[in-house]
Structures are given as C-alpha cells and as structure tokens.
DRENKOLVO-779320 format. One record per residue (C-alpha): residue in one letter; x, y, z negated. Coordinates in pm, 1 decimal, padded with zeros to 6 digits. Layout:
<nodes>
NODE/a/X/Y/Z
...
</nodes>
This chain:
<nodes>
NODE/p/13384.4/16693.5/-18778.8
NODE/v/13007.3/16671.0/-18777.9
NODE/k/12846.3/16849.9/-19084.1
NODE/g/12510.0/16710.1/-19201.1
NODE/a/12522.8/16371.2/-19041.8
NODE/t/12323.7/16111.7/-19233.4
NODE/f/12493.5/15774.2/-19328.8
NODE/r/12240.9/15515.6/-19444.2
NODE/f/12403.6/15199.5/-19603.5
NODE/t/12189.6/14890.7/-19614.5
NODE/a/12314.6/14568.2/-19796.4
NODE/a/12368.7/14293.8/-19540.0
NODE/d/12392.6/14032.5/-19807.9
NODE/l/12260.0/13950.3/-20144.8
NODE/k/12595.4/14016.1/-20330.7
NODE/s/12586.6/14389.1/-20238.9
NODE/s/12207.5/14454.7/-20276.3
NODE/s/12125.8/14726.9/-20516.6
NODE/s/11792.4/14803.5/-20675.6
NODE/n/11661.3/14998.3/-20380.5
NODE/g/11879.3/14818.3/-20122.0
NODE/e/11990.0/15143.9/-19962.3
NODE/i/12244.3/15419.3/-20018.4
NODE/v/12209.4/15746.0/-19823.5
NODE/k/12476.7/16023.8/-19792.4
NODE/k/12517.1/16332.3/-19575.7
NODE/t/12852.0/16467.9/-19455.3
NODE/a/12985.8/16793.5/-19587.8
NODE/d/13136.0/17083.2/-19387.6
NODE/r/13446.0/16876.6/-19279.6
NODE/g/13227.9/16573.4/-19187.9
NODE/r/13328.7/16365.7/-19490.0
NODE/f/13181.2/16226.4/-19809.4
NODE/n/13279.5/15996.5/-20085.2
NODE/l/13097.0/15708.5/-20252.0
NODE/k/13234.0/15551.8/-20569.9
NODE/n/13163.5/15220.0/-20733.3
NODE/m/12981.6/15058.3/-20455.9
NODE/a/12906.2/14692.2/-20502.8
NODE/s/13128.6/14463.5/-20301.4
NODE/g/12987.0/14307.7/-19992.1
NODE/t/12892.7/14398.1/-19635.1
NODE/y/12683.8/14698.5/-19547.5
NODE/l/12508.0/14789.1/-19216.7
NODE/v/12561.8/15158.6/-19170.4
NODE/t/12333.2/15374.1/-18954.0
NODE/v/12455.9/15725.5/-18882.3
NODE/t/12213.7/15990.4/-18743.5
NODE/k/12216.5/16357.6/-18665.5
NODE/p/11978.7/16555.8/-18452.3
NODE/g/12140.6/16618.6/-18120.2
NODE/y/12364.7/16307.0/-18138.9
NODE/v/12332.3/15946.1/-18036.3
NODE/e/12254.8/15708.4/-18334.0
NODE/k/12540.0/15479.1/-18425.5
NODE/k/12528.1/15155.2/-18613.3
NODE/v/12840.3/14988.7/-18760.2
NODE/s/12919.1/14760.4/-19052.0
NODE/v/13171.3/14790.9/-19334.9
NODE/s/13294.7/14539.0/-19590.5
NODE/i/13363.5/14660.0/-19938.1
NODE/s/13586.9/14479.6/-20185.9
NODE/d/13583.8/14526.0/-20567.7
NODE/g/13857.1/14774.4/-20663.5
NODE/e/13951.4/14865.2/-20306.5
NODE/m/13905.3/15182.3/-20114.3
NODE/a/13764.5/15164.5/-19771.6
NODE/e/13761.7/15424.9/-19500.3
NODE/l/13485.9/15443.5/-19238.5
NODE/v/13548.3/15655.5/-18926.9
NODE/v/13251.0/15698.2/-18688.1
NODE/e/13279.5/15898.3/-18371.0
NODE/m/12945.8/16065.2/-18277.1
NODE/e/12843.0/16126.0/-17922.4
NODE/r/12619.5/16416.3/-17825.2
NODE/a/12279.2/16320.1/-17690.4
</nodes>
C-alpha cells in the first residue's frame, strides 16, 4: 500500500462533469480512500506520488453502483 498517493479524477464526458470538473483524494495509511455519490460517467484518473512513476487510468461510474479502482505504483 502507498500512503499519500494523490488521485485526481477529471470528468471525461459532459454527463459526469462537476462544477470544478475535478475531484482530488489522497490515500490513507493502507493506500485506500472512499468517494461517495460521484456523478455517473467516465473519469480520467491521474495518480501521483513523489518517488513513483505517474499513472493514468480511466474508470466508469454508474448510478447506484460501487466501483473499485486498483492502481499499482512503480518506484521511479
């Protein structure tokens, strides 16, 4: 688990765009975090942490569904 990794969610379509267009979360001690009530749609996710290679992935969120996103970080 990587503590303090930053996950930046950017709406990839109009359906999921929020007022600021971005959601940012940092991982806790066990490398996890929760987001509740995200708008449905597709998000581009950029994961960063000093000392690690930046990762970019996408995730699709559906109304009323739980999604799990697992990202493996590689040391720089």
